C-alpha positions in Angstrom: 47.6 4.8 54.2 45.8 7.7 52.6 47.8 9.8 50.1 45.9 13.0 49.5 48.1 16.0 49.8 46.0 19.0 50.7 45.7 21.8 48.1 47.4 24.9 49.3 48.3 28.2 47.6 51.9 29.2 47.1 52.1 30.8 50.5 54.2 29.9 53.7 52.7 26.9 55.4 51.0 27.2 58.7 52.7 26.1 61.9 50.5 23.0 62.0 51.4 22.0 58.5 55.1 22.5 59.3 54.8 20.1 62.2 53.1 17.5 59.9 55.7 17.9 57.2 58.4 17.6 59.8 57.0 14.3 61.0 56.6 13.2 57.4 60.2 13.8 56.7 61.2 12.1 59.9 59.2 9.0 58.8 60.9 9.0 55.4 64.4 9.3 56.9 63.7 6.5 59.3 62.3 4.3 56.5 65.5 4.9 54.6 67.8 4.0 57.4 65.7 0.9 58.3 66.8 -0.5 55.0 70.4 -0.5 56.2 69.7 -2.7 59.2 71.5 -6.1 59.3 68.9 -7.5 61.6 65.8 -8.0 59.5 63.6 -8.8 62.4 64.5 -5.4 64.0 64.0 -3.7 60.6 60.5 -5.1 60.2 59.5 -4.3 63.7 60.6 -0.6 63.4 59.0 -0.3 60.0 55.7 -1.5 61.4 56.1 0.9 64.3 56.6 3.8 61.9 53.5 2.9 59.9 51.4 2.6 63.0 52.7 6.0 64.4 51.8 7.7 61.1 48.3 6.6 61.5 48.2 7.6 65.1 49.4 11.2 64.5 47.2 11.5 61.4 49.8 12.8 58.9 48.4 10.7 56.0 47.0 13.8 54.2 50.4 15.5 54.2 52.2 12.5 52.5 52.8 12.7 48.8 52.0 9.6 46.7 55.6 8.9 46.1 56.3 9.2 49.8 53.6 6.7 50.6 55.1 4.2 48.2 58.5 4.5 49.9 57.0 4.2 53.4 54.9 1.1 52.5 57.7 -0.7 50.7 58.6 -3.9 52.5 61.9 -3.9 54.3 64.7 -5.2 52.0 62.9 -4.0 48.9 63.7 -0.3 48.8 65.5 0.8 45.6 68.8 2.5 45.8 67.5 6.0 44.7 64.8 6.0 47.3 67.4 5.0 49.9 69.8 7.7 49.0 67.1 10.4 48.8 65.6 9.3 52.1 68.9 9.5 54.0 69.7 12.9 52.6 66.2 14.2 53.7 67.7 14.2 57.2 69.3 17.6 56.2 65.9 19.0 55.4 64.6 17.5 58.7 67.4 19.4 60.5 66.2 22.7 59.0 62.6 21.9 60.1 63.8 21.0 63.6 65.6 24.4 63.8 62.5 26.2 62.4 60.4 24.6 65.2 62.8 25.6 67.9 63.7 22.0 68.7 67.4 22.0 67.8 70.1 24.2 66.4 71.2 23.6 62.8 74.7 22.1 62.4 77.3 24.1 60.4 77.3 23.8 56.6 80.1 21.2 56.7 78.6 18.9 59.3 75.8 16.4 58.5 72.7 16.2 60.7 72.5 13.3 63.2 69.3 11.7 61.9 68.5 10.0 65.2 69.0 13.0 67.4 67.1 15.4 65.1 64.2 12.9 64.8 64.0 12.6 68.5 64.0 16.3 69.0 60.8 16.7 66.9 59.0 14.0 68.9 59.2 11.3 66.2 57.7 8.0 67.4 57.0 9.5 70.8 54.0 8.0 72.5 52.8 11.5 73.4 53.6 13.3 70.1 50.2 14.8 69.6 49.9 15.9 73.3 53.3 17.6 73.1 53.0 19.0 69.5 52.4 22.5 70.8 56.0 22.5 72.1 57.2 22.7 68.5 56.6 26.4 67.8 57.5 28.0 64.5 60.1 30.7 64.6 59.2 34.3 63.6 59.1 35.0 59.9 62.1 37.3 60.2 64.3 34.4 61.5 63.1 32.1 58.7 63.9 34.8 56.1 67.4 35.4 57.6 68.1 31.6 57.5 66.9 31.5 54.0 69.4 34.1 52.9 72.2 32.1 54.6 71.2 28.8 53.1 70.7 30.3 49.7 74.2 31.8 49.9 75.8 28.5 50.8 74.0 26.6 48.2 74.9 29.1 45.5 78.6 29.1 46.4 78.8 25.3 46.5 76.9 24.8 43.2 78.9 27.6 41.6 82.1 26.0 42.7 81.0 22.7 41.1 80.7 24.5 37.8 83.7 26.9 38.2 86.2 25.5 40.7 88.2 28.6 41.5 88.4 31.1 44.4 86.2 34.1 44.6 85.6 36.9 47.1 82.4 35.3 48.5 81.9 38.1 51.1 81.8 40.7 48.4 79.5 38.7 46.2 77.1 38.2 49.1 77.0 42.0 49.5 76.7 43.1 45.9 76.2 40.1 43.7 73.3 39.4 41.4 71.5 37.3 44.1 72.4 39.7 46.9 72.3 40.9 49.4 72.8 37.5 50.9 73.5 36.7 54.5 76.8 35.3 55.7 76.5 35.9 59.4 78.1 32.9 61.1 79.4 31.4 57.8 83.2 30.9 58.1 85.5 32.4 55.4 89.1 31.9 54.7 90.8 34.4 52.5 87.4 35.8 51.7 86.0 32.5 50.4 83.9 29.8 51.9 85.7 27.6 54.4 85.1 23.9 54.7 86.5 22.2 57.8 88.8 25.2 58.4 90.3 25.5 54.9 89.2 27.5 51.9 86.9 25.6 49.5 89.6 25.5 46.8 91.9 23.6 49.2 89.2 21.3 50.6 89.2 17.6 49.7 86.8 16.8 46.8 84.8 14.4 49.0 84.2 17.1 51.6 83.1 19.6 48.9 80.6 17.1 47.4 79.2 16.3 50.8 78.7 20.0 51.5 77.0 20.4 48.2 74.4 17.7 49.1 73.9 19.2 52.5 73.4 22.7 51.1 71.0 21.5 48.4 68.7 19.7 50.9 68.8 22.5 53.4 68.0 25.1 50.8 65.1 23.0 49.6 63.7 22.8 53.1 63.9 26.5 53.9 62.4 27.3 50.5 59.4 25.1 51.3 59.0 26.8 54.6 58.9 30.2 52.8 56.2 29.0 50.4 58.1 28.0 47.3 55.7 25.1 46.5 52.9 23.3 48.3 54.6 19.9 47.5 57.9 19.4 49.2 59.2 17.2 46.4 58.4 19.9 43.8 60.5 22.6 45.4 63.3 23.4 42.9 66.6 25.0 43.9 68.6 25.9 40.8 72.3 25.4 40.1 72.7 29.1 40.8 71.2 28.8 44.2 67.8 30.3 43.5 64.5 28.8 44.6 
């Protein structure tokens, strides 16, 4: 498998490249979940199918060297860090599926279904290339709006990890240092971010941590879509929610 990421300027990627990056993420997510299969015969068969499909759709040039290493690692040999990173990449895949009009993005406190989202972007489909044109990139204005929403969510969740107290999140989004941010559709309780129907300060710690991971991966994905870096793995989203 060739690992030669194309050189691009720091500009929003083309629709074609977004499709290729989407399929790359789908392959990485699948490879991570394959590692959890109890049936090793089934795991090896699916792994082989993924590698064959990558060659068929020709996304080798989009894959980064580290991604190639993960994808080509024999089943049963993937290290824990790669497994964790790969499974969480499903949240970025969810953003890409939304950006290509294939599926709506779940709320900030609900994880993406990796199987459903992968299917929605034609992953492992026999006619992926023939149907690729069905995946159409949303207008730039919609991507920009989603970026403001995801940045706001990431900022609040990371800020809460550093300073776990209530704030007027709505007011901050309107007039804070990062603003104006977008909270359209984001649930608030008492002016602050809600998680599963309660204000973040009253949410279980495990739910908050899960939402922090969701927000980070989704913010990374939308930042790449807006041209933050030509390499997906090199997109940095800070503790303060910036990209």
